C-alpha positions as semicolon CSV with decimal commas, in nm:
position;residue;x (nm);y (nm);z (nm)
1;M;0,169;-3,392;-2,230
2;D;0,258;-3,123;-2,506
3;V;0,087;-2,819;-2,393
4;K;0,214;-2,401;-2,449
5;F;0,262;-2,269;-2,142
6;E;0,261;-1,858;-2,168
7;A;0,367;-1,670;-1,831
8;L;0,105;-1,661;-1,489
9;P;-0,162;-1,397;-1,440
10;Q;-0,026;-1,098;-1,297
11;A;-0,119;-1,064;-0,909
12;E;-0,405;-0,759;-0,862
13;R;-0,153;-0,632;-0,643
14;P;0,182;-0,655;-0,548
15;I;0,290;-0,942;-0,276
16;V;0,541;-0,904;-0,004
17;Y;0,655;-1,163;0,193
18;V;0,689;-1,110;0,635
19;R;0,943;-1,329;0,808
20;P;1,051;-1,293;1,152
21;V;1,432;-1,153;1,180
22;A;1,662;-1,196;1,443
23;V;1,760;-0,816;1,598
24;A;2,103;-0,960;1,635
25;D;2,088;-1,031;1,241
26;L;2,033;-0,641;1,168
27;P;2,298;-0,362;1,197
28;A;2,422;-0,207;1,502
29;E;2,211;0,087;1,362
30;V;1,909;-0,049;1,305
31;Q;1,948;-0,227;1,639
32;A;1,955;0,061;1,847
33;Q;1,665;0,210;1,722
34;V;1,448;-0,135;1,829
35;G;1,495;-0,114;2,157
36;G;1,474;-0,408;2,350
37;L;1,318;-0,645;2,105
38;V;1,407;-0,935;2,057
39;T;1,227;-1,010;1,682
40;V;1,153;-0,833;1,456
41;Y;0,896;-0,881;1,100
42;S;1,058;-0,755;0,773
43;V;0,826;-0,668;0,431
44;N;1,008;-0,832;0,123
45;R;0,981;-0,759;-0,240
46;P;0,926;-1,105;-0,414
47;D;1,278;-0,998;-0,553
48;G;1,443;-1,024;-0,150
49;A;1,519;-0,661;-0,065
50;R;1,321;-0,507;0,208
51;V;1,044;-0,291;0,191
52;A;1,030;-0,218;0,622
53;L;1,119;-0,359;0,981
54;V;0,833;-0,391;1,187
55;A;0,804;-0,449;1,533
56;D;0,488;-0,749;1,530
57;R;0,345;-0,946;1,195
58;N;0,033;-0,813;1,254
59;L;0,181;-0,447;1,229
60;A;0,342;-0,582;0,857
61;F;0,057;-0,726;0,785
62;V;-0,171;-0,426;0,800
63;L;0,150;-0,170;0,684
64;A;0,137;-0,392;0,330
65;R;-0,217;-0,426;0,301
66;Q;-0,279;-0,008;0,369
67;N;-0,022;0,035;0,093
68;E;-0,215;-0,210;-0,128
69;M;0,040;-0,513;-0,145
70;D;-0,140;-0,836;-0,059
71;P;0,069;-1,023;0,207
72;V;0,229;-1,359;0,239
73;N;0,378;-1,522;0,592
74;V;0,739;-1,691;0,558
75;H;0,902;-1,906;0,804
């Protein structure tokens, strides 16, 4: 089937990806700021750039929505 396809429609708000990050994998200066946490959650743009690190998954979703972004969970 030959059907021309121009592009996907743009989302109303930018998508960001939320994923768990082991504190041990973060730079030492960041590890020093997270207290006794073992895992934090990263909010990332589609290109992989980290926008924020937060203490828990729910906070990551709230942060994204408050900043007019649509969060998506990544395993």
